[in-house]
C-alpha positions in Angstrom: -99.9 142.2 39.2 -102.7 141.9 41.8 -102.6 142.2 45.5 -101.3 138.9 46.5 -99.3 138.4 49.9 -97.8 135.1 49.8 -95.2 135.8 47.0 -91.9 135.0 46.7 -89.3 137.8 46.1 -88.0 136.1 42.9 -91.5 135.9 41.4 -91.9 139.6 42.1 -88.8 140.5 40.6 -89.8 138.3 37.4 -93.0 140.3 37.3 -91.3 143.6 37.5 -88.6 142.9 34.9 -90.4 141.0 32.5 -90.4 142.9 29.2 -94.0 143.6 27.4 -95.0 141.2 24.7 -94.8 143.4 21.1 -97.9 145.5 21.0 -98.7 145.2 24.7 -98.4 148.0 26.7 -96.6 147.9 30.0 -98.6 148.5 33.3 -98.1 151.8 34.9 -96.3 151.6 38.3 -98.8 151.0 41.1 -97.0 153.9 43.4 -95.8 156.9 41.3 -92.9 158.5 42.9 -91.8 162.0 41.6 -88.4 162.7 42.8 -88.0 166.2 41.6 -91.6 167.0 43.5 -90.3 166.0 46.5 -87.0 167.7 46.1 -89.2 170.9 45.0 -91.3 170.5 48.2 -88.3 170.2 50.6 -86.8 173.3 49.3 -90.0 175.7 48.9 -90.0 176.1 52.8 -93.5 174.7 53.5 -92.2 171.6 55.1 -90.2 172.8 58.2 -88.2 170.7 60.5 -86.7 172.2 63.7 -82.9 171.8 64.8 -84.2 170.5 68.0 -86.2 167.9 66.3 -83.3 166.8 63.9 -80.8 166.9 66.9 -83.1 164.6 69.1 -83.4 162.1 66.1 -79.5 162.1 65.7 -79.0 161.5 69.7 -81.5 158.5 69.6 -79.8 157.0 66.6 -76.5 157.6 68.3 -77.8 155.7 71.4 -78.6 152.7 69.5 -75.3 152.9 67.3 -73.5 153.1 70.7 -74.8 150.0 72.1 -74.0 148.2 69.0 -70.9 149.6 68.6 -70.1 148.6 72.2 -71.4 145.0 71.5 -69.2 144.9 68.3 -66.4 146.0 70.2 -66.8 143.2 72.5 -66.9 140.4 70.0 -63.6 142.2 68.3 -62.3 141.7 71.8 -63.1 138.0 72.3 -62.2 136.9 68.8 -58.8 138.7 69.6 -58.7 136.5 72.9 -59.3 133.3 70.8 -56.9 134.0 68.1 -53.8 134.5 70.7 -55.0 131.3 72.6 -54.9 129.5 69.0 -51.5 131.0 68.3 -50.1 129.9 71.7 -51.3 126.5 71.1 -49.2 126.3 67.8 -50.2 126.2 64.2 -53.3 124.1 63.4 -52.1 124.1 59.4 -49.3 122.1 58.4 -46.6 123.7 57.2 -46.5 124.9 53.5 -45.2 122.5 51.1 -41.6 123.5 49.5 -41.7 125.4 46.3 -40.6 123.8 43.3 -37.2 123.5 42.7 -35.1 125.8 40.2 -32.4 123.5 40.4 -31.6 122.7 36.5 -30.7 119.2 37.1 -34.0 118.8 39.1 -35.8 120.3 36.1 -34.4 118.1 33.9 -35.1 115.1 35.9 -38.7 116.2 36.1 -38.7 116.5 32.7 -37.3 113.5 32.0 -34.7 114.4 29.4 -32.4 111.6 29.8 -34.8 109.1 28.5 -36.8 111.4 26.1 -36.8 110.8 22.5 -36.8 113.7 20.0 -40.5 113.1 18.9 -41.3 113.2 22.8 -39.6 116.8 23.0 -42.8 118.8 22.3 -45.1 116.8 24.1 -42.8 117.1 27.4 -42.8 120.9 26.8 -46.3 121.1 26.6 -46.9 118.9 29.8 -44.5 120.9 32.0 -45.9 124.3 30.9 -49.4 123.0 31.7 -47.9 122.5 35.3 -45.7 125.2 35.8 -46.7 127.9 33.7 -46.7 131.4 35.6 -50.1 132.0 34.6 -51.2 128.9 36.1 -49.5 128.9 39.8 -50.0 131.4 42.6 -49.1 134.8 42.6 -46.5 134.1 45.1 -44.9 131.5 43.1 -45.0 133.5 39.5 -41.4 134.4 39.6 -40.4 131.0 40.5 -42.2 129.4 37.7 -40.9 131.8 35.3 -37.4 130.6 35.8 -38.6 127.5 35.9 -40.0 127.8 32.4 -37.1 129.6 31.1 -34.8 126.8 31.9 -37.1 123.9 30.7 -37.5 125.6 27.6 -33.6 126.5 27.3 -32.9 122.4 28.2 -35.5 121.0 25.7 -34.3 123.7 22.7 -30.7 122.2 23.5 -31.9 118.7 23.4 -33.7 119.2 20.1 -30.4 120.7 18.8 -28.3 117.9 19.9 -31.0 115.6 18.3 -30.9 117.5 14.7 -26.7 117.3 15.0 -26.9 113.5 15.5 -29.4 113.2 12.3 -26.9 115.3 10.2 
């Protein structure tokens, strides 16, 4: 790795994380840094920072943060006003569609059980499950989907039993 300055970040990362070839020695880091030595130096007492210096640094940082906080607060207030105006104007989104019915007659019609042949019942179950299984719907519709699946399975099982009785 040279001292190129016009390299993009991705290529720099590629160079850093490329595993060396077998038998090849990985280059040593260009900037060695010993964290333990730094911690030891800080705790040795050789480096002294006065309380006044630290307090002045906090005050300066606090002034910049105060200005930033005021600007963020202004942005929040402006957004709240915009939301209030939007709410007063009425909903922009169309109303949510009605959730699927749990009426047994509606589910039977959706399945097409009246015209179904016994050989089609397994296929109808799979198609219905693909569209209505609780794992495949939005979380707020899972309870309803579970009821729909139970009703559909019950009706398909009844249709299979009736078809088996007709054969015998």
